[in-house]
N, CA and C atoms as an extended XYZ file, in Angstrom:
216
Properties=species:S:1:pos:R:3:atomname:S:1:resname:S:1:resid:I:1 pbc="F F F"
N         2.802       -0.519       28.956 N   MET     1
C         2.875       -1.987       28.460 CA  MET     1
C         3.749       -2.098       27.343 C   MET     1
N         4.626       -3.037       27.525 N   THR     2
C         5.835       -3.128       26.377 CA  THR     2
C         5.268       -4.197       25.481 C   THR     2
N         5.666       -4.001       24.270 N   GLN     3
C         5.414       -5.044       23.077 CA  GLN     3
C         6.331       -6.158       23.110 C   GLN     3
N         5.760       -7.269       22.798 N   SER     4
C         6.820       -8.490       22.597 CA  SER     4
C         7.484       -8.492       21.378 C   SER     4
N         8.533       -9.182       21.224 N   ALA     5
C         9.249       -9.248       19.937 CA  ALA     5
C         8.458      -10.015       18.883 C   ALA     5
N         7.458      -10.638       19.127 N   ASP     6
C         6.682      -11.411       18.213 CA  ASP     6
C         5.468      -10.474       17.634 C   ASP     6
N         5.259       -9.317       18.122 N   SER     7
C         4.066       -8.523       17.729 CA  SER     7
C         4.333       -8.136       16.187 C   SER     7
N         3.201       -7.883       15.613 N   PRO     8
C         3.308       -7.392       14.058 CA  PRO     8
C         3.944       -6.012       14.020 C   PRO     8
N         3.635       -5.186       15.073 N   SER     9
C         4.286       -3.727       14.881 CA  SER     9
C         5.742       -3.787       15.037 C   SER     9
N         6.441       -4.848       15.777 N   SER    10
C         7.774       -4.761       15.949 CA  SER    10
C         8.365       -5.433       14.691 C   SER    10
N         7.623       -5.927       13.741 N   ALA    11
C         8.216       -6.560       12.452 CA  ALA    11
C         8.626       -5.296       11.519 C   ALA    11
N         8.106       -3.997       11.701 N   LYS    12
C         8.381       -2.946       10.870 CA  LYS    12
C         9.481       -2.111       11.502 C   LYS    12
N         9.959       -2.293       12.818 N   LEU    13
C        10.942       -1.622       13.381 CA  LEU    13
C        12.310       -2.404       13.516 C   LEU    13
N        13.368       -1.912       13.440 N   ALA    14
C        14.677       -2.354       13.724 CA  ALA    14
C        15.226       -1.772       14.786 C   ALA    14
N        15.987       -2.559       15.686 N   GLU    15
C        16.524       -1.824       16.841 CA  GLU    15
C        18.019       -1.794       16.634 C   GLU    15
N        18.639       -0.577       16.690 N   ILE    16
C        19.993       -0.247       16.446 CA  ILE    16
C        20.347        0.506       17.737 C   ILE    16
N        21.379       -0.206       18.461 N   ARG    17
C        21.850        0.460       19.748 CA  ARG    17
C        20.711        1.187       20.591 C   ARG    17
N        19.737        0.240       20.705 N   GLY    18
C        18.702        0.783       21.680 CA  GLY    18
C        17.603        1.707       21.047 C   GLY    18
N        17.833        2.042       19.899 N   HIS    19
C        16.901        2.952       19.085 CA  HIS    19
C        16.054        2.147       18.116 C   HIS    19
N        14.871        2.398       18.312 N   ARG    20
C        13.886        1.745       17.378 CA  ARG    20
C        13.852        2.542       15.992 C   ARG    20
N        14.097        2.003       14.903 N   ILE    21
C        14.225        2.725       13.647 CA  ILE    21
C        13.340        2.016       12.818 C   ILE    21
N        12.502        2.725       12.154 N   PRO    22
C        11.743        2.149       10.970 CA  PRO    22
C        12.579        1.587        9.856 C   PRO    22
N        12.035        0.504        9.222 N   LYS    23
C        12.736       -0.070        8.085 CA  LYS    23
C        12.603        0.739        6.769 C   LYS    23
N        13.363        0.616        5.903 N   ARG    24
C        13.348        1.429        4.633 CA  ARG    24
C        11.976        1.079        3.943 C   ARG    24
N        11.570        2.144        3.250 N   ARG    25
C        10.279        1.853        2.334 CA  ARG    25
C        10.566        3.006        1.301 C   ARG    25
N         9.684        2.410        0.177 N   PHE    26
C         9.761        3.248       -0.975 CA  PHE    26
C         8.861        4.571       -0.852 C   PHE    26
N         9.393        5.643       -1.126 N   THR    27
C         8.731        7.019       -0.847 CA  THR    27
C         8.567        7.756       -2.159 C   THR    27
N         7.889        8.848       -2.082 N   ARG    28
C         7.555        9.666       -3.329 CA  ARG    28
C         8.985       10.304       -3.857 C   ARG    28
N         9.830       10.564       -2.882 N   TRP    29
C        11.138       11.140       -3.262 CA  TRP    29
C        12.030       10.011       -3.958 C   TRP    29
N        11.776        8.844       -3.547 N   ALA    30
C        12.688        7.677       -4.231 CA  ALA    30
C        12.001        7.554       -5.646 C   ALA    30
N        10.741        7.671       -5.686 N   LEU    31
C        10.079        7.677       -7.118 CA  LEU    31
C        10.589        8.697       -8.054 C   LEU    31
N        10.630        9.962       -7.350 N   TYR    32
C        11.228       11.203       -8.286 CA  TYR    32
C        12.625       10.854       -8.642 C   TYR    32
N        13.457       10.453       -7.710 N   TYR    33
C        14.956       10.369       -8.047 CA  TYR    33
C        14.926        9.130       -9.128 C   TYR    33
N        14.207        8.065       -8.972 N   PHE    34
C        14.320        6.905       -9.938 CA  PHE    34
C        13.938        7.475      -11.391 C   PHE    34
N        12.843        8.231      -11.335 N   MET    35
C        12.523        8.867      -12.640 CA  MET    35
C        13.486        9.790      -13.207 C   MET    35
N        14.147       10.559      -12.396 N   LEU    36
C        15.025       11.567      -12.847 CA  LEU    36
C        16.435       11.016      -13.243 C   LEU    36
N        16.835        9.943      -12.613 N   TYR    37
C        18.298        9.473      -12.837 CA  TYR    37
C        18.283        8.248      -13.454 C   TYR    37
N        17.032        7.486      -13.590 N   ILE    38
C        17.147        6.098      -14.341 CA  ILE    38
C        16.273        6.232      -15.456 C   ILE    38
N        15.071        6.495      -15.403 N   VAL    39
C        14.020        6.467      -16.320 CA  VAL    39
C        14.221        7.472      -17.479 C   VAL    39
N        14.477        8.693      -17.140 N   LEU    40
C        14.741        9.743      -18.206 CA  LEU    40
C        15.940        9.572      -18.889 C   LEU    40
N        17.089        9.234      -18.327 N   PRO    41
C        18.416        8.928      -19.154 CA  PRO    41
C        18.053        7.858      -20.144 C   PRO    41
N        17.480        6.841      -19.644 N   VAL    42
C        17.297        5.527      -20.542 CA  VAL    42
C        16.385        5.959      -21.726 C   VAL    42
N        15.254        6.631      -21.444 N   LEU    43
C        14.383        7.039      -22.606 CA  LEU    43
C        15.101        8.165      -23.561 C   LEU    43
N        16.064        8.916      -22.968 N   THR    44
C        16.546        9.864      -23.770 CA  THR    44
C        17.640        9.294      -24.648 C   THR    44
N        18.350        8.310      -24.271 N   VAL    45
C        19.273        7.489      -25.075 CA  VAL    45
C        18.508        6.567      -26.056 C   VAL    45
N        17.403        6.005      -25.645 N   SER    46
C        16.562        5.173      -26.593 CA  SER    46
C        16.047        6.091      -27.766 C   SER    46
N        15.674        7.363      -27.342 N   LEU    47
C        15.064        8.091      -28.328 CA  LEU    47
C        16.073        8.685      -29.312 C   LEU    47
N        17.290        8.875      -28.860 N   LEU    48
C        18.386        9.332      -29.736 CA  LEU    48
C        18.767        8.197      -30.665 C   LEU    48
N        18.869        7.027      -30.141 N   ALA    49
C        19.181        5.712      -30.856 CA  ALA    49
C        18.242        5.513      -32.014 C   ALA    49
N        16.894        5.610      -31.662 N   ASP    50
C        15.743        5.486      -32.520 CA  ASP    50
C        15.834        6.441      -33.661 C   ASP    50
N        16.092        7.728      -33.269 N   ALA    51
C        16.121        8.812      -34.216 CA  ALA    51
C        17.307        8.534      -35.279 C   ALA    51
N        18.465        8.185      -34.775 N   LEU    52
C        19.660        7.952      -35.605 CA  LEU    52
C        19.430        6.761      -36.355 C   LEU    52
N        18.613        5.526      -36.094 N   LEU    53
C        18.350        4.531      -36.848 CA  LEU    53
C        17.421        4.866      -37.883 C   LEU    53
N        16.463        5.842      -37.572 N   TYR    54
C        15.352        6.221      -38.545 CA  TYR    54
C        16.185        6.974      -39.669 C   TYR    54
N        17.037        7.915      -39.428 N   PHE    55
C        17.722        8.637      -40.249 CA  PHE    55
C        18.592        7.761      -41.215 C   PHE    55
N        19.426        6.863      -40.593 N   LEU    56
C        20.263        5.981      -41.347 CA  LEU    56
C        19.521        5.147      -42.301 C   LEU    56
N        18.537        4.397      -41.814 N   LEU    57
C        17.672        3.505      -42.670 CA  LEU    57
C        16.891        4.177      -43.780 C   LEU    57
N        16.408        5.427      -43.568 N   THR    58
C        15.635        6.076      -44.527 CA  THR    58
C        16.491        6.754      -45.419 C   THR    58
N        17.652        7.107      -45.072 N   ARG    59
C        18.589        7.857      -45.947 CA  ARG    59
C        19.234        6.973      -46.793 C   ARG    59
N        19.836        5.661      -46.352 N   PHE    60
C        20.602        4.868      -47.207 CA  PHE    60
C        19.905        3.679      -47.855 C   PHE    60
N        18.736        3.373      -47.248 N   THR    61
C        18.061        2.204      -47.839 CA  THR    61
C        16.811        2.551      -48.594 C   THR    61
N        16.316        3.912      -48.243 N   GLY    62
C        15.114        4.192      -48.842 CA  GLY    62
C        13.740        3.568      -48.287 C   GLY    62
N        13.840        2.826      -47.333 N   HIS    63
C        12.678        2.150      -46.607 CA  HIS    63
C        12.276        3.036      -45.499 C   HIS    63
N        11.082        2.837      -45.056 N   CYS    64
C        10.515        3.452      -43.858 CA  CYS    64
C        11.073        2.581      -42.786 C   CYS    64
N        10.917        3.262      -41.474 N   TYR    65
C        11.295        2.507      -40.363 CA  TYR    65
C        10.412        2.613      -39.175 C   TYR    65
N         9.978        1.346      -38.795 N   ALA    66
C         9.063        1.114      -37.657 CA  ALA    66
C         7.518        1.965      -37.860 C   ALA    66
N         7.201        2.712      -36.831 N   LEU    67
C         5.975        3.201      -36.915 CA  LEU    67
C         5.906        4.582      -37.801 C   LEU    67
N         7.145        4.952      -38.098 N   PHE    68
C         7.237        6.128      -39.108 CA  PHE    68
C         6.506        5.798      -40.547 C   PHE    68
N         6.458        4.513      -40.900 N   CYS    69
C         5.810        3.954      -42.033 CA  CYS    69
C         4.370        4.617      -42.222 C   CYS    69
N         3.827        4.740      -41.000 N   LEU    70
C         2.360        5.097      -41.041 CA  LEU    70
C         2.185        6.617      -41.251 C   LEU    70
N         3.098        7.342      -40.900 N   PHE    71
C         3.224        8.844      -41.117 CA  PHE    71
C         3.622        9.312      -42.520 C   PHE    71
N         4.221        8.586      -43.354 N   ASP    72
C         4.731        8.870      -44.684 CA  ASP    72
C         3.660        8.994      -45.643 C   ASP    72
């Protein structure tokens, strides 16, 4: 029995040169790569910028900076 083009299961498959190929989907590996190459670098740069601002503002203005005021 063949499936018609309007069936719900055919919406998840694409046909390329006669081969039925599933469409792209978000996988665990995609999450790992996203965390490794997007999230961690952004967090690292943000942490370094925050530490630099903390050092500059506390050293030259004498005021506390952000949440670090709670820990002084």
